[in-house]
C-alpha positions in Angstrom: 8.3 2.8 8.3 9.2 1.4 5.7 6.6 0.6 3.5 5.5 -1.1 0.1 2.7 -0.2 -2.5 1.4 -2.6 -4.8 -0.7 -1.2 -7.5 -2.9 -2.5 -10.6 -4.7 -0.2 -13.2 -5.0 2.8 -11.0 -4.5 6.3 -13.1 -1.8 7.3 -13.9 -2.2 10.6 -12.3 -1.9 8.7 -8.9 1.5 7.1 -9.9 2.3 10.2 -10.7 1.8 11.0 -6.8 3.3 8.1 -5.2 6.4 8.5 -7.0 6.6 12.3 -5.2 6.8 10.3 -2.3 8.0 6.9 -3.1 10.5 4.5 -5.5 8.4 2.9 -8.2 10.9 0.1 -8.0 9.2 -2.2 -10.6 6.1 -0.5 -12.4 3.5 -0.1 -10.0 5.8 -1.0 -7.4 6.8 1.5 -4.7 8.6 1.7 -2.1 10.1 4.3 0.5 10.5 4.9 4.1 8.0 7.3 5.2 6.7 8.2 8.4 2.9 6.9 9.8 1.2 9.9 9.0 2.5 10.3 5.7 2.0 6.7 5.0 -2.0 7.2 6.2 -2.3 10.3 3.5 -0.9 7.9 0.7 -3.1 5.3 1.5 -6.4 7.6 1.8 -5.4 9.2 -1.9 -4.8 5.8 -2.9 -8.6 4.5 -2.1 -9.8 8.1 -3.0 -8.1 8.1 -6.4 -8.0 4.2 -7.3 -10.9 4.2 -9.6 -11.4 0.4 -10.9 -8.1 -0.5 -10.0 -6.7 -2.2 -6.5 -4.0 -1.3 -4.3 -2.1 -3.7 -1.8 0.3 -1.9 1.1 2.4 -3.6 3.3 3.9 -1.6 5.9 6.2 -2.4 9.4 3.7 -3.2 12.6 4.4 -4.4 15.7 3.1 -7.8 15.4 4.6 -11.2 15.3 5.6 -11.3 11.6 6.1 -7.6 12.2 4.2 -6.7 9.4 1.0 -5.5 8.2 -1.5 -5.2 4.9 -4.6 -3.3 3.5 -5.9 -3.7 0.6 -8.2 -1.8 -1.8 -10.2 -2.8 -4.9 -8.5 -6.6 -4.3 -10.4 -9.9 -4.5 -7.8 -10.3 -2.0 -8.9 -10.4 2.0 -5.8 -10.8 4.7 -7.9 -12.9 7.5 -5.9 -13.4 10.3 -5.6 -16.8 12.0 -4.1 -17.2 15.5 -2.4 -13.4 15.0 -0.4 -13.9 11.9 -2.1 -12.9 8.8 -3.1 -14.7 5.9 
């Protein structure tokens, strides 16, 4: 399952943990192809270790848009509008 993690102002240790599973293609942006179990474990790690930073996860899903979002510590909250997330 293809995933994208976008982080901002997170501890260096968390970024190091993410690079064990994903590629850091730009500062704070990690991409990779991992199982749903690994994706969920990485998300739990990000929520627990992000401190005052923020994390956005975009991953493949079975819906109209073919993707889903998770946010932590961000000002943006995904909203479902008639089956589409905006």
